[in-house]
DRENKOLNU-328354 format. One record per residue (C-alpha): x, y, z; residue in one letter. Coordinates in nm, 3 decimals, m for minus. Example, Ala and Ser with C-alpha at 12.3 -4.5 7.8 and 13.67 -1.06 7.14 Angstrom:
PT      east     north        up   aa
PT     1.230    m0.450     0.780    A
PT     1.367    m0.106     0.714    S
This chain:
PT      east     north        up   aa
PT     1.294    m0.148    m0.278    X
PT     1.565     0.018    m0.464    X
PT     1.834    m0.101    m0.696    X
PT     2.136     0.134    m0.693    X
PT     2.411     0.074    m0.945    X
PT     2.661    m0.195    m0.850    X
PT     2.944     0.051    m0.800    X
PT     2.753     0.217    m0.519    X
PT     2.826    m0.082    m0.297    X
PT     3.188     0.036    m0.293    X
PT     3.076     0.377    m0.170    X
PT     2.882     0.199     0.104    X
PT     3.190     0.006     0.211    X
PT     3.375     0.335     0.258    X
PT     3.080     0.498     0.435    X
PT     3.042     0.209     0.679    X
PT     3.391     0.270     0.820    X
PT     3.255     0.579     0.994    X
PT     3.514     0.813     0.848    X
PT     3.271     1.093     0.773    X
PT     3.277     1.408     0.982    X
PT     2.994     1.600     1.138    X
PT     2.727     1.545     1.405    X
PT     2.643     1.194     1.521    X
PT     2.267     1.231     1.487    X
PT     2.081     0.984     1.265    X
PT     1.779     1.073     1.057    X
PT     1.909     1.419     0.975    X
PT     2.087     1.408     0.643    X
PT     2.345     1.666     0.547    X
PT     2.301     1.770     0.185    X
PT     2.618     1.584     0.090    X
PT     2.506     1.263     0.257    X
PT     2.166     1.240     0.093    X
PT     2.307     1.272    m0.256    X
PT     2.659     1.126    m0.237    X
PT     2.647     0.817    m0.013    X
PT     2.406     0.544    m0.115    X
PT     2.370     0.195     0.030    X
PT     2.371    m0.137    m0.157    X
PT     2.033    m0.229    m0.299    X
PT     1.795    m0.464    m0.120    X
PT     1.911    m0.731    m0.367    X
PT     2.274    m0.691    m0.263    X
PT     2.463    m0.820     0.038    X
PT     2.544    m0.541     0.283    X
PT     2.887    m0.693     0.338    X
PT     2.989    m0.787    m0.015    X
PT     2.760    m0.600    m0.251    X
PT     2.701    m0.711    m0.609    X
PT     2.383    m0.824    m0.783    X
PT     2.312    m1.199    m0.787    X
PT     2.284    m1.192    m1.167    X
PT     2.460    m1.035    m1.465    X
PT     2.319    m0.714    m1.607    X
PT     2.276    m0.719    m1.984    X
PT     2.396    m0.397    m2.146    X
PT     2.112    m0.241    m2.344    X
PT     1.819    m0.401    m2.517    X
PT     1.558    m0.654    m2.420    X
PT     1.663    m0.994    m2.286    X
PT     1.498    m1.316    m2.404    X
PT     1.165    m1.380    m2.233    X
PT     1.179    m1.651    m1.970    X
PT     0.843    m1.826    m1.961    X
PT     0.519    m1.786    m2.155    X
PT     0.430    m1.457    m2.330    X
PT     0.150    m1.264    m2.161    X
PT    m0.150    m1.146    m2.364    X
PT    m0.182    m0.770    m2.410    X
PT    m0.486    m0.762    m2.180    X
PT    m0.274    m0.890    m1.890    X
PT    m0.063    m0.570    m1.901    X
PT    m0.363    m0.344    m1.849    X
PT    m0.296    m0.075    m1.590    X
PT     0.057    m0.192    m1.504    X
PT     0.341     0.042    m1.405    X
PT     0.702    m0.076    m1.426    X
PT     1.008     0.114    m1.303    X
PT     1.347     0.104    m1.477    X
PT     1.613     0.226    m1.237    X
PT     1.907     0.297    m1.466    X
PT     1.711     0.469    m1.746    X
PT     1.521     0.690    m1.497    X
PT     1.173     0.605    m1.617    X
PT     0.843     0.457    m1.502    X
PT     0.643     0.303    m1.787    X
PT     0.266     0.273    m1.802    X
PT     0.115    m0.016    m1.996    X
PT    m0.223    m0.023    m2.165    X
PT    m0.517     0.050    m1.940    X
PT    m0.871    m0.078    m1.998    X
PT    m0.972     0.275    m2.101    X
PT    m0.695     0.291    m2.359    X
PT    m0.607     0.085    m2.664    X
PT    m0.476    m0.261    m2.579    X
PT    m0.347    m0.323    m2.931    X
PT    m0.002    m0.190    m2.848    X
PT     0.178    m0.447    m2.639    X
PT     0.452    m0.213    m2.519    X
PT     0.421     0.081    m2.279    X
PT     0.180     0.354    m2.383    X
PT     0.317     0.631    m2.159    X
PT     0.580     0.734    m1.906    X
PT     0.527     0.914    m1.577    X
PT     0.573     1.281    m1.678    X
PT     0.828     1.412    m1.429    X
PT     1.205     1.409    m1.402    X
PT     1.340     1.107    m1.214    X
PT     1.675     1.008    m1.075    X
PT     1.669     0.632    m1.032    X
PT     1.310     0.530    m0.953    X
PT     1.342     0.285    m0.665    X
PT     0.985     0.166    m0.626    X
PT     0.630     0.226    m0.750    X
PT     0.292     0.175    m0.587    X
PT    m0.066     0.277    m0.661    X
PT    m0.321     0.385    m0.398    X
PT    m0.695     0.315    m0.399    X
PT    m0.760     0.641    m0.583    X
PT    m0.534     0.539    m0.872    X
PT    m0.255     0.781    m0.778    X
PT     0.096     0.664    m0.868    X
PT     0.363     0.683    m0.597    X
PT     0.728     0.679    m0.706    X
PT     1.017     0.645    m0.462    X
PT     1.305     0.832    m0.620    X
PT     1.674     0.799    m0.537    X
PT     1.749     1.164    m0.602    X
PT     1.874     1.394    m0.325    X
PT     1.708     1.294     0.006    X
PT     1.488     1.037    m0.169    X
PT     1.165     1.223    m0.257    X
PT     0.828     1.049    m0.293    X
PT     0.657     1.174    m0.611    X
PT     0.281     1.136    m0.649    X
PT     0.120     1.132    m0.992    X
PT    m0.252     1.201    m1.013    X
PT    m0.477     0.906    m1.118    X
PT    m0.695     0.727    m1.233    X
PT    m0.568     0.769    m1.588    X
PT    m0.228     0.615    m1.652    X
PT     0.073     0.847    m1.619    X
PT    m0.117     1.140    m1.473    X
PT     0.056     1.472    m1.396    X
PT     0.275     1.523    m1.090    X
PT     0.040     1.631    m0.811    X
PT     0.267     1.644    m0.505    X
PT     0.607     1.553    m0.367    X
PT     0.688     1.441    m0.012    X
PT     1.046     1.486     0.104    X
PT     1.143     1.210     0.345    X
PT     1.456     1.333     0.520    X
PT     1.484     1.033     0.751    X
PT     1.662     0.777     0.536    X
PT     1.715     0.586     0.214    X
PT     1.354     0.526     0.109    X
PT     1.294     0.207    m0.086    X
PT     0.918     0.136    m0.059    X
PT     0.594     0.321     0.005    X
PT     0.228     0.245     0.077    X
PT    m0.087     0.455     0.103    X
PT    m0.463     0.422     0.067    X
PT    m0.504     0.786    m0.041    X
PT    m0.168     0.950    m0.108    X
PT    m0.297     1.303    m0.166    X
PT    m0.526     1.320     0.138    X
PT    m0.416     1.054     0.385    X
PT    m0.122     0.876     0.543    X
PT     0.179     0.785     0.331    X
PT     0.402     0.523     0.496    X
PT     0.759     0.517     0.367    X
PT     1.002     0.229     0.426    X
PT     1.361     0.343     0.473    X
PT     1.604     0.062     0.402    X
PT     1.857     0.245     0.618    X
PT     1.834     0.571     0.811    X
PT     2.075     0.856     0.745    X
PT     2.381     0.875     0.968    X
PT     2.712     1.057     0.948    X
PT     2.873     0.739     1.078    X
PT     2.772     0.513     0.789    X
PT     2.421     0.371     0.794    X
PT     2.173     0.348     1.081    X
PT     1.901     0.078     1.108    X
PT     1.600     0.143     0.887    X
PT     1.259     0.275     0.980    X
PT     0.908     0.368     0.866    X
PT     0.836     0.738     0.809    X
PT     0.473     0.842     0.858    X
PT     0.393     1.133     0.628    X
PT     0.122     1.322     0.441    X
PT     0.111     1.577     0.164    X
PT    m0.043     1.836     0.396    X
PT     0.186     1.795     0.698    X
PT     0.501     1.635     0.561    X
PT     0.671     1.362     0.766    X
PT     0.552     1.384     1.125    X
PT     0.664     1.054     1.281    X
PT     0.940     0.799     1.242    X
PT     0.881     0.441     1.354    X
PT     1.174     0.229     1.467    X
PT     1.209    m0.106     1.638    X
PT     1.518    m0.273     1.783    X
PT     1.450    m0.587     1.576    X
PT     1.471    m0.399     1.244    X
PT     1.797    m0.356     1.055    X
PT     1.737    m0.330     0.677    X
PT     1.375    m0.250     0.584    X
PT     1.239    m0.357     0.246    X
PT     0.860    m0.345     0.256    X
PT     0.565    m0.161     0.408    X
PT     0.188    m0.212     0.403    X
PT    m0.100    m0.002     0.536    X
PT    m0.440    m0.148     0.630    X
PT    m0.774     0.036     0.602    X
PT    m0.793     0.058     0.984    X
PT    m0.464     0.251     0.990    X
PT    m0.234    m0.028     1.108    X
PT     0.092    m0.082     0.924    X
PT     0.368    m0.341     0.893    X
PT     0.737    m0.339     0.803    X
PT     0.924    m0.626     0.639    X
PT     1.287    m0.620     0.747    X
PT     1.603    m0.811     0.823    X
PT     1.710    m0.842     1.184    X
PT     2.077    m0.813     1.083    X
PT     2.218    m0.655     0.765    X
PT     2.212    m0.982     0.566    X
PT     1.986    m1.233     0.743    X
PT     1.708    m1.301     0.993    X
PT     1.375    m1.179     0.852    X
PT     1.125    m1.009     1.082    X
PT     0.781    m0.853     1.046    X
PT     0.706    m0.556     1.270    X
PT     0.346    m0.456     1.347    X
PT     0.266    m0.091     1.425    X
PT    m0.086    m0.046     1.560    X
PT    m0.231     0.270     1.414    X
PT     0.100     0.320     1.232    X
PT     0.242     0.458     1.555    X
PT     0.443     0.365     1.861    X
PT     0.737     0.131     1.913    X
PT     0.587    m0.160     1.722    X
PT     0.577    m0.532     1.805    X
PT     0.759    m0.817     1.636    X
PT     0.504    m1.047     1.475    X
PT     0.494    m1.408     1.594    X
PT     0.432    m1.702     1.362    X
PT     0.605    m1.522     1.076    X
PT     0.790    m1.780     0.866    X
PT     0.955    m1.577     0.589    X
PT     1.326    m1.660     0.570    X
PT     1.393    m1.335     0.381    X
PT     1.254    m0.983     0.346    X
PT     1.065    m0.822     0.058    X
PT     0.757    m0.638    m0.059    X
PT     0.423    m0.643     0.124    X
PT     0.065    m0.612     0.002    X
PT    m0.283    m0.671     0.144    X
PT    m0.532    m0.879    m0.056    X
PT    m0.907    m0.826    m0.094    X
PT    m0.970    m1.065     0.196    X
PT    m0.750    m0.871     0.438    X
PT    m0.460    m1.115     0.425    X
PT    m0.101    m0.993     0.433    X
PT     0.092    m1.104     0.124    X
PT     0.464    m1.112     0.201    X
PT     0.751    m1.160    m0.044    X
PT     1.065    m1.332     0.081    X
PT     1.404    m1.280    m0.083    X
PT     1.702    m1.462     0.072    X
PT     2.024    m1.280    m0.014    X
PT     2.252    m1.581     0.038    X
PT     2.059    m1.819    m0.189    X
PT     1.884    m1.574    m0.428    X
PT     1.554    m1.758    m0.369    X
PT     1.229    m1.561    m0.389    X
PT     0.905    m1.691    m0.237    X
PT     0.559    m1.568    m0.145    X
PT     0.373    m1.627     0.182    X
PT     0.013    m1.540     0.279    X
PT    m0.077    m1.459     0.640    X
PT    m0.384    m1.354     0.836    X
PT    m0.374    m1.146     1.152    X
PT    m0.013    m1.047     1.224    X
PT    m0.135    m0.801     1.485    X
PT     0.103    m0.921     1.613    X
PT     0.029    m1.297     1.594    X
PT     0.041    m1.432     1.237    X
PT    m0.145    m1.735     1.106    X
PT    m0.005    m1.890     0.790    X
PT    m0.279    m1.911     0.528    X
PT    m0.056    m2.060     0.259    X
PT     0.298    m2.072     0.125    X
PT     0.574    m2.069     0.052    X
PT     0.516    m2.036    m0.322    X
PT     0.832    m2.020    m0.532    X
PT     0.859    m1.727    m0.774    X
PT     1.057    m1.709    m1.098    X
PT     1.392    m1.534    m1.118    X
PT     1.485    m1.277    m0.852    X
PT     1.188    m1.066    m0.742    X
PT     1.161    m0.850    m0.434    X
PT     0.879    m0.617    m0.540    X
PT     0.527    m0.713    m0.642    X
PT     0.161    m0.615    m0.616    X
PT    m0.187    m0.761    m0.650    X
PT    m0.452    m0.635    m0.890    X
PT    m0.774    m0.478    m0.760    X
PT    m0.969    m0.803    m0.731    X
PT    m0.671    m0.995    m0.590    X
PT    m0.691    m1.250    m0.870    X
PT    m0.343    m1.177    m1.011    X
PT    m0.007    m1.113    m0.849    X
PT     0.263    m0.934    m1.049    X
PT     0.630    m0.953    m0.961    X
PT     0.917    m0.738    m1.093    X
PT     1.169    m0.998    m1.208    X
PT     1.502    m0.816    m1.200    X
PT     1.704    m1.122    m1.301    X
PT     1.529    m1.170    m1.635    X
PT     1.420    m0.809    m1.693    X
PT     1.049    m0.884    m1.709    X
PT     0.722    m0.881    m1.518    X
PT     0.599    m1.224    m1.408    X
PT     0.224    m1.269    m1.361    X
PT     0.071    m1.531    m1.130    X
PT    m0.287    m1.634    m1.064    X
PT    m0.371    m1.566    m0.701    X
PT    m0.606    m1.692    m0.434    X
PT    m0.515    m1.682    m0.065    X
PT    m0.434    m2.055    m0.077    X
PT    m0.284    m2.092    m0.425    X
PT    m0.034    m1.897    m0.637    X
PT     0.047    m2.028    m0.985    X
PT     0.270    m1.887    m1.259    X
PT     0.081    m1.784    m1.574    X
PT     0.301    m1.577    m1.807    X
PT     0.546    m1.287    m1.837    X
PT     0.610    m0.975    m2.046    X
PT     0.917    m0.763    m2.124    X
PT     0.802    m0.555    m2.421    X
PT     0.973    m0.216    m2.400    X
PT     1.180    m0.317    m2.096    X
PT     1.556    m0.352    m2.059    X
PT     1.710    m0.606    m1.822    X
PT     2.027    m0.396    m1.804    X
PT     1.826    m0.093    m1.689    X
PT     1.698    m0.304    m1.395    X
PT     1.328    m0.386    m1.372    X
PT     1.300    m0.269    m1.012    X
PT     0.932    m0.268    m0.923    X
PT     0.580    m0.310    m1.054    X
PT     0.240    m0.174    m0.951    X
PT    m0.117    m0.214    m1.075    X
PT    m0.382     0.052    m1.134    X
PT    m0.628     0.014    m0.968    X
PT    m0.464    m0.137    m0.662    X
PT    m0.583    m0.416    m0.434    X
PT    m0.817    m0.319    m0.150    X
PT    m0.991    m0.494     0.136    X
């Protein structure tokens, strides 16, 4: 879920008029389109643009909430969009005495949109460079070397999920698809390091896509808006293929990040653009019928990206409003705020996403 600079919403307004020239096909991005025209972020209104909070220029903002102990930061990755960096915080195999980041992902970035970690400990970074590449850093150690890059030429990627990024399926959420006539509805690209992107999943109910999750059995889900600014939907793709089905019983009023907990439940974030409210819901099933396990749980600040730890006992949310990571205790039926950290982070550089190494697994 990416966070382009505020001025890019003006570019979007021009692009949406359909004044560009060239073929009408969507999903095939001319070189100029992939690098020059960028949509508003998933935090911004498609019609009006603008972040729902002020960005502080430089430096760390005051912490909102209780300070997290150093041990709570173990194995955490945090992306900073404006400063083009993904930080790694102290891992259990490294010193936990330093409360700030201990490393940075060692490759050149151009606006890291989103980070995730697979079950092998590999770091996945959705970049907003030309044609939105997916960079994969080798795990389990924090900030491992760049091992592979997947080029998703379908759209404006803003989230990614994989169980084994170097050897298996990599599902990429495209907030919007490329189009010479502005922006086309978003999609899920199904890719791998070996074969590249071999399928693109669309559904008539999806407009802006913000989240994607992949289950161990190969099924996947997309969190999306039904229209550019409202009407949240969850789309279920059996085997991460086909036309998909709109999930029933889904109660999220907004879209956001997705994760799967150790019990097989779908954990769905909900950000409502009009009210700036962020909540968390827990569902079982959703294939396509959802059963609400618990929620909504209100989250601090404005968060649209978050992940569980390996044991599904903690949920971490990237709080873009306050420039920090908020940590919650988690069970499928209860989510409670614990503490936050912002050491080494800048609110003005936009805390866009957070991931945990190792990741949650069923």
